[in-house]
PyMOL Python script that loads the backbone (N, CA, C, O; Angstrom):
from pymol import cmd

cmd.read_pdbstr("""\
ATOM      1  N   MET A   1      82.852  95.796  90.820  1.00  0.00           N
ATOM      2  CA  MET A   1      83.436  97.101  91.100  1.00  0.00           C
ATOM      3  C   MET A   1      83.771  97.193  92.587  1.00  0.00           C
ATOM      4  O   MET A   1      83.093  96.600  93.427  1.00  0.00           O
ATOM      5  N   THR A   2      84.798  97.926  92.891  1.00  0.00           N
ATOM      6  CA  THR A   2      85.246  98.058  94.271  1.00  0.00           C
ATOM      7  C   THR A   2      84.753  99.364  94.888  1.00  0.00           C
ATOM      8  O   THR A   2      84.509 100.344  94.184  1.00  0.00           O
ATOM      9  N   ASN A   3      84.613  99.363  96.192  1.00  0.00           N
ATOM     10  CA  ASN A   3      84.229 100.593  96.875  1.00  0.00           C
ATOM     11  C   ASN A   3      85.438 101.209  97.573  1.00  0.00           C
ATOM     12  O   ASN A   3      85.290 101.991  98.513  1.00  0.00           O
ATOM     13  N   LYS A   4      86.631 100.852  97.108  1.00  0.00           N
ATOM     14  CA  LYS A   4      87.865 101.364  97.677  1.00  0.00           C
ATOM     15  C   LYS A   4      88.571 102.239  96.642  1.00  0.00           C
ATOM     16  O   LYS A   4      88.415 102.025  95.440  1.00  0.00           O
ATOM     17  N   PRO A   5      89.346 103.225  97.103  1.00  0.00           N
ATOM     18  CA  PRO A   5      90.059 104.078  96.144  1.00  0.00           C
ATOM     19  C   PRO A   5      91.151 103.296  95.414  1.00  0.00           C
ATOM     20  O   PRO A   5      91.682 102.312  95.930  1.00  0.00           O
ATOM     21  N   THR A   6      91.473 103.753  94.204  1.00  0.00           N
ATOM     22  CA  THR A   6      92.515 103.115  93.395  1.00  0.00           C
ATOM     23  C   THR A   6      93.855 103.827  93.520  1.00  0.00           C
ATOM     24  O   THR A   6      94.905 103.224  93.298  1.00  0.00           O
ATOM     25  N   HIS A   7      93.822 105.113  93.875  1.00  0.00           N
ATOM     26  CA  HIS A   7      95.039 105.919  93.982  1.00  0.00           C
ATOM     27  C   HIS A   7      94.939 106.847  95.188  1.00  0.00           C
ATOM     28  O   HIS A   7      93.848 107.254  95.586  1.00  0.00           O
ATOM     29  N   ARG A   8      96.081 107.169  95.754  1.00  0.00           N
ATOM     30  CA  ARG A   8      96.166 108.150  96.827  1.00  0.00           C
ATOM     31  C   ARG A   8      96.778 109.423  96.267  1.00  0.00           C
ATOM     32  O   ARG A   8      97.689 109.374  95.441  1.00  0.00           O
ATOM     33  N   ILE A   9      96.271 110.566  96.722  1.00  0.00           N
ATOM     34  CA  ILE A   9      96.783 111.866  96.301  1.00  0.00           C
ATOM     35  C   ILE A   9      97.530 112.483  97.479  1.00  0.00           C
ATOM     36  O   ILE A   9      96.982 112.621  98.572  1.00  0.00           O
ATOM     37  N   SER A  10      98.780 112.849  97.242  1.00  0.00           N
ATOM     38  CA  SER A  10      99.587 113.486  98.282  1.00  0.00           C
ATOM     39  C   SER A  10     100.092 114.824  97.764  1.00  0.00           C
ATOM     40  O   SER A  10     100.164 115.050  96.556  1.00  0.00           O
ATOM     41  N   PHE A  11     100.435 115.698  98.686  1.00  0.00           N
ATOM     42  CA  PHE A  11     100.951 117.023  98.349  1.00  0.00           C
ATOM     43  C   PHE A  11     102.219 117.285  99.154  1.00  0.00           C
ATOM     44  O   PHE A  11     102.284 116.988 100.347  1.00  0.00           O
ATOM     45  N   ALA A  12     103.218 117.841  98.489  1.00  0.00           N
ATOM     46  CA  ALA A  12     104.441 118.269  99.169  1.00  0.00           C
ATOM     47  C   ALA A  12     104.709 119.716  98.786  1.00  0.00           C
ATOM     48  O   ALA A  12     104.730 120.058  97.603  1.00  0.00           O
ATOM     49  N   ARG A  13     104.914 120.556  99.778  1.00  0.00           N
ATOM     50  CA  ARG A  13     105.177 121.959  99.468  1.00  0.00           C
ATOM     51  C   ARG A  13     106.651 122.157  99.164  1.00  0.00           C
ATOM     52  O   ARG A  13     107.500 121.386  99.612  1.00  0.00           O
ATOM     53  N   ILE A  14     106.944 123.192  98.401  1.00  0.00           N
ATOM     54  CA  ILE A  14     108.318 123.553  98.078  1.00  0.00           C
ATOM     55  C   ILE A  14     108.883 124.311  99.270  1.00  0.00           C
ATOM     56  O   ILE A  14     108.316 125.314  99.704  1.00  0.00           O
ATOM     57  N   VAL A  15     110.002 123.829  99.795  1.00  0.00           N
ATOM     58  CA  VAL A  15     110.590 124.435 100.988  1.00  0.00           C
ATOM     59  C   VAL A  15     111.875 125.202 100.683  1.00  0.00           C
ATOM     60  O   VAL A  15     112.452 125.818 101.579  1.00  0.00           O
ATOM     61  N   GLY A  16     112.325 125.173  99.446  1.00  0.00           N
ATOM     62  CA  GLY A  16     113.544 125.883  99.068  1.00  0.00           C
ATOM     63  C   GLY A  16     114.093 125.334  97.772  1.00  0.00           C
ATOM     64  O   GLY A  16     113.397 124.633  97.038  1.00  0.00           O
ATOM     65  N   THR A  17     115.347 125.657  97.492  1.00  0.00           N
ATOM     66  CA  THR A  17     116.013 125.137  96.307  1.00  0.00           C
ATOM     67  C   THR A  17     117.376 124.590  96.712  1.00  0.00           C
ATOM     68  O   THR A  17     117.963 125.008  97.710  1.00  0.00           O
ATOM     69  N   ASP A  18     117.863 123.643  95.913  1.00  0.00           N
ATOM     70  CA  ASP A  18     119.187 123.099  96.187  1.00  0.00           C
ATOM     71  C   ASP A  18     120.240 123.947  95.478  1.00  0.00           C
ATOM     72  O   ASP A  18     119.903 124.968  94.877  1.00  0.00           O
ATOM     73  N   ASP A  19     121.502 123.544  95.537  1.00  0.00           N
ATOM     74  CA  ASP A  19     122.589 124.335  94.952  1.00  0.00           C
ATOM     75  C   ASP A  19     122.543 124.393  93.426  1.00  0.00           C
ATOM     76  O   ASP A  19     123.226 125.217  92.818  1.00  0.00           O
ATOM     77  N   LYS A  20     121.749 123.530  92.806  1.00  0.00           N
ATOM     78  CA  LYS A  20     121.592 123.545  91.343  1.00  0.00           C
ATOM     79  C   LYS A  20     120.326 124.282  90.917  1.00  0.00           C
ATOM     80  O   LYS A  20     120.040 124.377  89.723  1.00  0.00           O
ATOM     81  N   GLY A  21     119.567 124.803  91.877  1.00  0.00           N
ATOM     82  CA  GLY A  21     118.353 125.549  91.568  1.00  0.00           C
ATOM     83  C   GLY A  21     117.087 124.718  91.484  1.00  0.00           C
ATOM     84  O   GLY A  21     116.013 125.247  91.199  1.00  0.00           O
ATOM     85  N   ALA A  22     117.202 123.413  91.732  1.00  0.00           N
ATOM     86  CA  ALA A  22     116.023 122.536  91.713  1.00  0.00           C
ATOM     87  C   ALA A  22     115.232 122.698  93.008  1.00  0.00           C
ATOM     88  O   ALA A  22     115.798 122.966  94.067  1.00  0.00           O
ATOM     89  N   ASP A  23     113.927 122.532  92.906  1.00  0.00           N
ATOM     90  CA  ASP A  23     113.065 122.656  94.088  1.00  0.00           C
ATOM     91  C   ASP A  23     113.358 121.565  95.112  1.00  0.00           C
ATOM     92  O   ASP A  23     113.564 120.404  94.758  1.00  0.00           O
ATOM     93  N   LYS A  24     113.375 121.950  96.374  1.00  0.00           N
ATOM     94  CA  LYS A  24     113.443 120.994  97.485  1.00  0.00           C
ATOM     95  C   LYS A  24     112.025 120.891  98.030  1.00  0.00           C
ATOM     96  O   LYS A  24     111.349 121.901  98.224  1.00  0.00           O
ATOM     97  N   LEU A  25     111.586 119.672  98.272  1.00  0.00           N
ATOM     98  CA  LEU A  25     110.222 119.434  98.733  1.00  0.00           C
ATOM     99  C   LEU A  25     110.199 119.017 100.191  1.00  0.00           C
ATOM    100  O   LEU A  25     111.103 118.335 100.673  1.00  0.00           O
ATOM    101  N   GLY A  26     109.148 119.437 100.888  1.00  0.00           N
ATOM    102  CA  GLY A  26     108.915 118.976 102.241  1.00  0.00           C
ATOM    103  C   GLY A  26     108.288 117.590 102.202  1.00  0.00           C
ATOM    104  O   GLY A  26     108.142 116.994 101.135  1.00  0.00           O
ATOM    105  N   SER A  27     107.927 117.094 103.349  1.00  0.00           N
ATOM    106  CA  SER A  27     107.295 115.774 103.432  1.00  0.00           C
ATOM    107  C   SER A  27     105.937 115.794 102.742  1.00  0.00           C
ATOM    108  O   SER A  27     105.168 116.746 102.878  1.00  0.00           O
ATOM    109  N   ALA A  28     105.657 114.727 102.001  1.00  0.00           N
ATOM    110  CA  ALA A  28     104.363 114.596 101.334  1.00  0.00           C
ATOM    111  C   ALA A  28     103.307 114.160 102.341  1.00  0.00           C
ATOM    112  O   ALA A  28     103.550 113.296 103.184  1.00  0.00           O
ATOM    113  N   ARG A  29     102.127 114.776 102.238  1.00  0.00           N
ATOM    114  CA  ARG A  29     100.999 114.416 103.116  1.00  0.00           C
ATOM    115  C   ARG A  29      99.811 114.047 102.250  1.00  0.00           C
ATOM    116  O   ARG A  29      99.522 114.708 101.252  1.00  0.00           O
ATOM    117  N   GLU A  30      99.131 112.989 102.643  1.00  0.00           N
ATOM    118  CA  GLU A  30      97.955 112.559 101.884  1.00  0.00           C
ATOM    119  C   GLU A  30      96.843 113.581 102.036  1.00  0.00           C
ATOM    120  O   GLU A  30      96.519 114.011 103.143  1.00  0.00           O
ATOM    121  N   ILE A  31      96.260 113.965 100.896  1.00  0.00           N
ATOM    122  CA  ILE A  31      95.175 114.957 100.927  1.00  0.00           C
ATOM    123  C   ILE A  31      93.898 114.456 100.254  1.00  0.00           C
ATOM    124  O   ILE A  31      92.882 115.150 100.272  1.00  0.00           O
ATOM    125  N   GLY A  32      93.934 113.270  99.664  1.00  0.00           N
ATOM    126  CA  GLY A  32      92.731 112.769  99.007  1.00  0.00           C
ATOM    127  C   GLY A  32      92.972 111.433  98.325  1.00  0.00           C
ATOM    128  O   GLY A  32      93.979 110.765  98.558  1.00  0.00           O
ATOM    129  N   ALA A  33      92.017 111.062  97.473  1.00  0.00           N
ATOM    130  CA  ALA A  33      92.088 109.772  96.787  1.00  0.00           C
ATOM    131  C   ALA A  33      91.309 109.836  95.482  1.00  0.00           C
ATOM    132  O   ALA A  33      90.503 110.741  95.264  1.00  0.00           O
ATOM    133  N   ILE A  34      91.562 108.864  94.627  1.00  0.00           N
ATOM    134  CA  ILE A  34      90.797 108.696  93.388  1.00  0.00           C
ATOM    135  C   ILE A  34      89.981 107.418  93.525  1.00  0.00           C
ATOM    136  O   ILE A  34      90.512 106.348  93.824  1.00  0.00           O
ATOM    137  N   TRP A  35      88.685 107.554  93.301  1.00  0.00           N
ATOM    138  CA  TRP A  35      87.749 106.429  93.400  1.00  0.00           C
ATOM    139  C   TRP A  35      87.296 106.031  92.000  1.00  0.00           C
ATOM    140  O   TRP A  35      87.076 106.903  91.158  1.00  0.00           O
ATOM    141  N   PRO A  36      87.151 104.728  91.732  1.00  0.00           N
ATOM    142  CA  PRO A  36      86.716 104.299  90.401  1.00  0.00           C
ATOM    143  C   PRO A  36      85.261 104.676  90.143  1.00  0.00           C
ATOM    144  O   PRO A  36      84.432 104.679  91.054  1.00  0.00           O
ATOM    145  N   ARG A  37      84.968 104.995  88.884  1.00  0.00           N
ATOM    146  CA  ARG A  37      83.578 105.271  88.492  1.00  0.00           C
ATOM    147  C   ARG A  37      82.859 103.949  88.269  1.00  0.00           C
ATOM    148  O   ARG A  37      83.481 102.942  87.932  1.00  0.00           O
ATOM    149  N   GLU A  38      81.557 103.961  88.456  1.00  0.00           N
ATOM    150  CA  GLU A  38      80.762 102.734  88.295  1.00  0.00           C
ATOM    151  C   GLU A  38      80.834 102.183  86.879  1.00  0.00           C
ATOM    152  O   GLU A  38      80.769 100.969  86.687  1.00  0.00           O
ATOM    153  N   ASN A  39      80.968 103.071  85.869  1.00  0.00           N
ATOM    154  CA  ASN A  39      81.008 102.595  84.487  1.00  0.00           C
ATOM    155  C   ASN A  39      82.404 102.104  84.092  1.00  0.00           C
ATOM    156  O   ASN A  39      82.601 101.652  82.964  1.00  0.00           O
ATOM    157  N   GLY A  40      83.379 102.188  85.014  1.00  0.00           N
ATOM    158  CA  GLY A  40      84.728 101.694  84.744  1.00  0.00           C
ATOM    159  C   GLY A  40      85.598 102.633  83.935  1.00  0.00           C
ATOM    160  O   GLY A  40      86.746 102.305  83.634  1.00  0.00           O
ATOM    161  N   LYS A  41      85.072 103.800  83.577  1.00  0.00           N
ATOM    162  CA  LYS A  41      85.825 104.754  82.762  1.00  0.00           C
ATOM    163  C   LYS A  41      86.331 105.893  83.636  1.00  0.00           C
ATOM    164  O   LYS A  41      85.563 106.765  84.041  1.00  0.00           O
ATOM    165  N   GLY A  42      87.621 105.878  83.922  1.00  0.00           N
ATOM    166  CA  GLY A  42      88.221 106.962  84.691  1.00  0.00           C
ATOM    167  C   GLY A  42      87.940 106.847  86.172  1.00  0.00           C
ATOM    168  O   GLY A  42      87.572 105.788  86.681  1.00  0.00           O
ATOM    169  N   GLY A  43      88.124 107.975  86.854  1.00  0.00           N
ATOM    170  CA  GLY A  43      87.932 107.990  88.295  1.00  0.00           C
ATOM    171  C   GLY A  43      87.440 109.336  88.775  1.00  0.00           C
ATOM    172  O   GLY A  43      87.385 110.304  88.016  1.00  0.00           O
ATOM    173  N   ILE A  44      87.086 109.382  90.034  1.00  0.00           N
ATOM    174  CA  ILE A  44      86.603 110.604  90.676  1.00  0.00           C
ATOM    175  C   ILE A  44      87.625 111.024  91.710  1.00  0.00           C
ATOM    176  O   ILE A  44      87.935 110.266  92.629  1.00  0.00           O
ATOM    177  N   LEU A  45      88.151 112.232  91.563  1.00  0.00           N
ATOM    178  CA  LEU A  45      89.129 112.770  92.498  1.00  0.00           C
ATOM    179  C   LEU A  45      88.386 113.425  93.655  1.00  0.00           C
ATOM    180  O   LEU A  45      87.558 114.315  93.460  1.00  0.00           O
ATOM    181  N   ARG A  46      88.699 112.969  94.857  1.00  0.00           N
ATOM    182  CA  ARG A  46      88.083 113.545  96.058  1.00  0.00           C
ATOM    183  C   ARG A  46      89.205 114.054  96.961  1.00  0.00           C
ATOM    184  O   ARG A  46      90.038 113.280  97.433  1.00  0.00           O
ATOM    185  N   LEU A  47      89.211 115.358  97.190  1.00  0.00           N
ATOM    186  CA  LEU A  47      90.214 115.959  98.060  1.00  0.00           C
ATOM    187  C   LEU A  47      89.596 116.205  99.424  1.00  0.00           C
ATOM    188  O   LEU A  47      88.532 116.815  99.533  1.00  0.00           O
ATOM    189  N   ASP A  48      90.266 115.730 100.459  1.00  0.00           N
ATOM    190  CA  ASP A  48      89.812 115.957 101.831  1.00  0.00           C
ATOM    191  C   ASP A  48      90.374 117.258 102.381  1.00  0.00           C
ATOM    192  O   ASP A  48      89.855 117.817 103.347  1.00  0.00           O
ATOM    193  N   HIS A  49      91.440 117.727 101.751  1.00  0.00           N
ATOM    194  CA  HIS A  49      92.115 118.931 102.214  1.00  0.00           C
ATOM    195  C   HIS A  49      92.755 119.592 100.997  1.00  0.00           C
ATOM    196  O   HIS A  49      93.320 118.903 100.148  1.00  0.00           O
ATOM    197  N   ILE A  50      92.674 120.920 100.900  1.00  0.00           N
ATOM    198  CA  ILE A  50      93.335 121.656  99.823  1.00  0.00           C
ATOM    199  C   ILE A  50      94.344 122.602 100.457  1.00  0.00           C
ATOM    200  O   ILE A  50      93.957 123.618 101.034  1.00  0.00           O
ATOM    201  N   PRO A  51      95.625 122.287 100.360  1.00  0.00           N
ATOM    202  CA  PRO A  51      96.644 123.143 100.953  1.00  0.00           C
ATOM    203  C   PRO A  51      96.671 124.522 100.278  1.00  0.00           C
ATOM    204  O   PRO A  51      96.516 124.622  99.061  1.00  0.00           O
ATOM    205  N   VAL A  52      96.863 125.559 101.055  1.00  0.00           N
ATOM    206  CA  VAL A  52      96.948 126.912 100.516  1.00  0.00           C
ATOM    207  C   VAL A  52      98.077 127.004  99.500  1.00  0.00           C
ATOM    208  O   VAL A  52      97.945 127.684  98.483  1.00  0.00           O
ATOM    209  N   GLU A  53      99.190 126.318  99.772  1.00  0.00           N
ATOM    210  CA  GLU A  53     100.331 126.358  98.865  1.00  0.00           C
ATOM    211  C   GLU A  53      99.988 125.816  97.475  1.00  0.00           C
ATOM    212  O   GLU A  53     100.593 126.229  96.485  1.00  0.00           O
ATOM    213  N   LEU A  54      99.029 124.901  97.392  1.00  0.00           N
ATOM    214  CA  LEU A  54      98.615 124.362  96.103  1.00  0.00           C
ATOM    215  C   LEU A  54      97.989 125.451  95.248  1.00  0.00           C
ATOM    216  O   LEU A  54      98.233 125.506  94.043  1.00  0.00           O
ATOM    217  N   THR A  55      97.195 126.310  95.847  1.00  0.00           N
ATOM    218  CA  THR A  55      96.533 127.386  95.101  1.00  0.00           C
ATOM    219  C   THR A  55      97.517 128.459  94.652  1.00  0.00           C
ATOM    220  O   THR A  55      97.209 129.262  93.771  1.00  0.00           O
ATOM    221  N   ARG A  56      98.701 128.471  95.261  1.00  0.00           N
ATOM    222  CA  ARG A  56      99.731 129.463  94.918  1.00  0.00           C
ATOM    223  C   ARG A  56     100.870 128.852  94.095  1.00  0.00           C
ATOM    224  O   ARG A  56     101.904 129.492  93.902  1.00  0.00           O
ATOM    225  N   HIS A  57     100.689 127.629  93.614  1.00  0.00           N
ATOM    226  CA  HIS A  57     101.704 126.924  92.819  1.00  0.00           C
ATOM    227  C   HIS A  57     103.018 126.791  93.592  1.00  0.00           C
ATOM    228  O   HIS A  57     104.099 126.950  93.025  1.00  0.00           O
ATOM    229  N   GLN A  58     102.913 126.498  94.890  1.00  0.00           N
ATOM    230  CA  GLN A  58     104.096 126.374  95.746  1.00  0.00           C
ATOM    231  C   GLN A  58     104.284 124.948  96.244  1.00  0.00           C
ATOM    232  O   GLN A  58     104.706 124.725  97.379  1.00  0.00           O
ATOM    233  N   GLY A  59     103.968 123.992  95.387  1.00  0.00           N
ATOM    234  CA  GLY A  59     104.118 122.596  95.768  1.00  0.00           C
ATOM    235  C   GLY A  59     103.759 121.687  94.613  1.00  0.00           C
ATOM    236  O   GLY A  59     103.440 122.145  93.515  1.00  0.00           O
ATOM    237  N   VAL A  60     103.816 120.385  94.877  1.00  0.00           N
ATOM    238  CA  VAL A  60     103.512 119.400  93.839  1.00  0.00           C
ATOM    239  C   VAL A  60     102.550 118.340  94.375  1.00  0.00           C
ATOM    240  O   VAL A  60     102.509 118.055  95.572  1.00  0.00           O
ATOM    241  N   LEU A  61     101.784 117.770  93.458  1.00  0.00           N
ATOM    242  CA  LEU A  61     100.877 116.667  93.776  1.00  0.00           C
ATOM    243  C   LEU A  61     101.513 115.357  93.331  1.00  0.00           C
ATOM    244  O   LEU A  61     102.184 115.297  92.301  1.00  0.00           O
ATOM    245  N   PHE A  62     101.297 114.323  94.112  1.00  0.00           N
ATOM    246  CA  PHE A  62     101.727 112.974  93.758  1.00  0.00           C
ATOM    247  C   PHE A  62     100.482 112.100  93.658  1.00  0.00           C
ATOM    248  O   PHE A  62      99.594 112.175  94.506  1.00  0.00           O
ATOM    249  N   VAL A  63     100.423 111.277  92.626  1.00  0.00           N
ATOM    250  CA  VAL A  63      99.346 110.308  92.445  1.00  0.00           C
ATOM    251  C   VAL A  63      99.981 108.929  92.504  1.00  0.00           C
ATOM    252  O   VAL A  63     100.746 108.551  91.617  1.00  0.00           O
ATOM    253  N   ASN A  64      99.660 108.174  93.558  1.00  0.00           N
ATOM    254  CA  ASN A  64     100.260 106.844  93.755  1.00  0.00           C
ATOM    255  C   ASN A  64      99.181 105.776  93.745  1.00  0.00           C
ATOM    256  O   ASN A  64      98.192 105.860  94.472  1.00  0.00           O
ATOM    257  N   GLU A  65      99.392 104.769  92.905  1.00  0.00           N
ATOM    258  CA  GLU A  65      98.461 103.650  92.834  1.00  0.00           C
ATOM    259  C   GLU A  65      98.483 102.869  94.133  1.00  0.00           C
ATOM    260  O   GLU A  65      99.539 102.659  94.730  1.00  0.00           O
ATOM    261  N   ILE A  66      97.310 102.444  94.559  1.00  0.00           N
ATOM    262  CA  ILE A  66      97.192 101.626  95.766  1.00  0.00           C
ATOM    263  C   ILE A  66      97.274 100.166  95.352  1.00  0.00           C
ATOM    264  O   ILE A  66      96.494  99.701  94.521  1.00  0.00           O
ATOM    265  N   ALA A  67      98.219  99.453  95.935  1.00  0.00           N
ATOM    266  CA  ALA A  67      98.378  98.025  95.610  1.00  0.00           C
ATOM    267  C   ALA A  67      97.158  97.265  96.131  1.00  0.00           C
ATOM    268  O   ALA A  67      96.743  97.451  97.275  1.00  0.00           O
ATOM    269  N   SER A  68      96.595  96.419  95.292  1.00  0.00           N
ATOM    270  CA  SER A  68      95.445  95.644  95.702  1.00  0.00           C
ATOM    271  C   SER A  68      95.887  94.472  96.564  1.00  0.00           C
ATOM    272  O   SER A  68      96.897  93.828  96.279  1.00  0.00           O
ATOM    273  N   LYS A  69      95.133  94.200  97.611  1.00  0.00           N
ATOM    274  CA  LYS A  69      95.421  93.075  98.496  1.00  0.00           C
ATOM    275  C   LYS A  69      94.387  91.983  98.227  1.00  0.00           C
ATOM    276  O   LYS A  69      93.211  92.130  98.558  1.00  0.00           O
ATOM    277  N   ASN A  70      94.841  90.899  97.627  1.00  0.00           N
ATOM    278  CA  ASN A  70      93.917  89.804  97.290  1.00  0.00           C
ATOM    279  C   ASN A  70      93.917  88.758  98.373  1.00  0.00           C
ATOM    280  O   ASN A  70      93.203  87.761  98.269  1.00  0.00           O
TER     281      ASN A  70
END
""", "prot")
cmd.dss("prot")
cmd.show_as("cartoon", "prot")
cmd.util.cbc("prot")
cmd.orient("prot")
C-alpha cells in the first residue's frame, strides 16, 4: 500500500456565463486529495480548504488521478 494520494481534488468557481448560457469557470485550485484505504476498498477524501462558493453551489469540483512514477 502507498502512503501517497491517488487523486487530487480541485475547485473552480463559476465566474459568469458564455453567450450560450453555459457556465464559465475560473482557474482551478487544488483543495485536497484522495488517499487509499488500508483495506484497498475506496479512498478517504481529505480537504485542506473548503471554498465558500462550494457551499453555495457556485463552482465545480474536479477529481484528477495522479500518475504514478515508477
